[in-house]
Every structure is written in C-alpha cells, then in structure tokens.
C-alpha positions as CSV (number, residue, x, y, z in Angstrom):
1,X,86.3,-89.7,17.2
2,X,84.2,-88.3,14.3
3,X,84.2,-84.6,13.7
4,X,80.6,-83.5,13.2
5,X,80.0,-80.1,11.5
6,X,76.7,-78.3,12.2
7,X,75.2,-76.2,9.4
8,X,74.5,-72.5,10.1
9,X,70.8,-73.2,9.4
10,X,70.7,-75.9,12.2
11,X,72.4,-73.4,14.6
12,X,69.9,-70.7,13.7
13,X,66.9,-73.1,14.1
14,X,68.2,-74.2,17.5
15,X,68.7,-70.6,18.6
16,X,65.2,-69.7,17.5
17,X,63.7,-72.6,19.4
18,X,64.8,-71.0,22.6
19,X,62.8,-67.9,21.8
20,X,59.1,-67.4,22.5
21,X,58.6,-65.2,19.4
22,X,60.6,-64.2,16.3
23,X,60.5,-61.4,13.8
24,X,58.8,-61.7,10.4
25,X,62.2,-62.0,8.8
26,X,63.3,-64.7,11.2
27,X,60.1,-66.7,10.7
28,X,60.6,-66.4,6.9
29,X,64.1,-67.8,7.3
30,X,63.0,-70.6,9.6
31,X,60.3,-71.7,7.1
32,X,62.3,-70.9,3.9
33,X,59.5,-68.6,2.8
34,X,59.3,-65.0,1.8
35,X,58.1,-62.2,4.1
36,X,54.9,-61.8,2.0
37,X,54.1,-65.5,2.5
38,X,54.5,-65.0,6.3
39,X,52.1,-62.1,6.2
40,X,49.6,-64.3,4.2
41,X,49.9,-67.0,6.9
42,X,49.3,-64.4,9.6
43,X,46.2,-63.1,7.7
44,X,44.9,-66.7,7.4
45,X,45.4,-67.1,11.2
46,X,47.9,-69.9,10.7
47,X,50.6,-67.9,12.4
48,X,50.0,-66.1,15.7
49,X,51.3,-62.5,15.7
50,X,52.1,-60.3,18.6
51,X,52.3,-56.5,18.2
52,X,54.7,-54.3,20.2
53,X,54.1,-50.9,18.8
54,X,55.0,-51.1,15.2
55,X,57.0,-54.3,15.7
56,X,55.4,-57.6,14.7
57,X,56.5,-60.9,16.2
58,X,55.3,-64.4,15.5
59,X,55.2,-67.0,18.2
60,X,57.5,-70.0,17.7
61,X,54.7,-72.2,19.0
62,X,52.5,-71.1,16.1
63,X,55.3,-71.8,13.6
64,X,55.8,-75.3,15.0
65,X,52.0,-75.9,14.9
66,X,51.7,-74.7,11.3
67,X,54.5,-77.1,10.2
68,X,53.0,-80.0,12.1
69,X,49.6,-79.2,10.5
70,X,51.1,-79.3,7.1
71,X,52.9,-82.5,7.8
72,X,49.7,-84.2,9.0
73,X,47.7,-82.8,6.0
74,X,50.5,-83.9,3.6
75,X,50.5,-87.4,4.9
76,X,46.8,-87.7,4.8
77,X,46.8,-86.7,1.1
78,X,49.5,-89.2,0.2
C-alpha cells in the first residue's frame, strides 16, 4: 500500500470548494494572488462579491469561472 501525503494547499482548496462564498483573504490564497488583485478582479466584474454589512465575500462559482475563462483565453492565445 502506498502512503499518499496531501499538501495543505490541496486540503484548503478542497475545504473551500464546499463553501458557497469565501472571504477576500481566502480567495487570494486560493488564486495565489494578493488582496489588491482580488479587489481589482471584483472591480472588473470578474469576481462576484456579496456584501453582508461591512464583510465582503466572493462566490466560489465566480472564482471557478474566472479560472476557467483564463484557461480558455490562454489556450486560444497559444
């Protein structure tokens, strides 16, 4: 039997996938971007934000869609 180790990043990503929305910091960690880049993506309407009072959350669906869009655009340019 092979002993498979799972990286902390994989565990975090799997945990985030069970959520509907994540914080700006969580989204930044998921995408390996800075918080300011996440705010820029929200301003460009590439990430969907939800406001609860002062708290800003980003939908996991919009994160997945943004990544998929970049993958498609990257493949088309190659």
